[in-house]
C-alpha positions in Angstrom: 170.9 150.8 -68.3 168.0 153.2 -67.6 164.5 152.6 -68.7 162.2 155.5 -69.3 158.7 156.0 -70.7 158.1 158.4 -73.5 155.3 160.9 -72.7 153.7 159.8 -75.9 153.2 156.3 -74.5 151.4 157.8 -71.5 149.2 159.9 -73.7 148.4 156.9 -75.9 147.7 154.8 -72.9 145.3 157.4 -71.5 143.6 157.6 -74.9 143.3 153.8 -75.0 141.8 153.7 -71.5 139.2 156.2 -72.5 138.4 154.3 -75.7 137.9 151.1 -73.6 135.3 152.9 -71.5 133.7 154.5 -74.6 134.5 153.0 -78.0 133.1 156.1 -79.7 135.6 158.3 -77.9 137.6 160.1 -80.6 141.0 161.6 -80.9 139.2 164.9 -81.3 137.5 164.4 -77.9 140.9 163.5 -76.4 142.4 166.7 -77.7 139.5 168.6 -76.3 140.1 167.0 -72.9 143.8 167.8 -73.1 143.0 171.4 -74.1 145.0 171.3 -77.4 144.0 171.1 -81.0 143.2 167.8 -82.7 145.9 168.4 -85.3 148.5 169.0 -82.5 147.7 165.8 -80.6 147.9 163.9 -83.9 151.3 165.4 -84.7 152.5 164.5 -81.2 151.2 160.9 -81.6 152.9 160.6 -85.0 156.2 162.1 -83.7 155.9 165.1 -86.1 155.9 167.5 -83.2 156.8 167.6 -79.5 155.2 169.1 -76.4 157.0 171.6 -74.3 157.5 170.8 -70.7 154.9 173.4 -69.8 152.3 171.9 -72.2 153.0 168.4 -71.0 152.4 169.5 -67.4 149.2 171.2 -68.3 147.9 168.2 -70.1 148.9 165.9 -67.2 147.0 168.3 -64.9 143.9 168.3 -67.1 143.9 164.5 -67.5 144.5 163.8 -63.8 141.9 166.4 -62.8 139.4 164.9 -65.2 140.0 161.4 -63.7 139.7 162.7 -60.2 136.3 164.2 -60.9 134.9 161.1 -62.5 133.6 158.3 -60.3 
């Protein structure tokens, strides 16, 4: 039996962490930080659309880079 984490869970977790730090942090702000449209991130969260591998890697890079520059 293999266990895997859906990339949506990782995105939701990152969004949740940012909301904990700033309760006013919005999905629109998260989309901006991920460099994709708010409608696209909403579709991904609601499983109406998927991210390509390339898009997923770019988002991971943006999120990790953003976390590395904040201290």
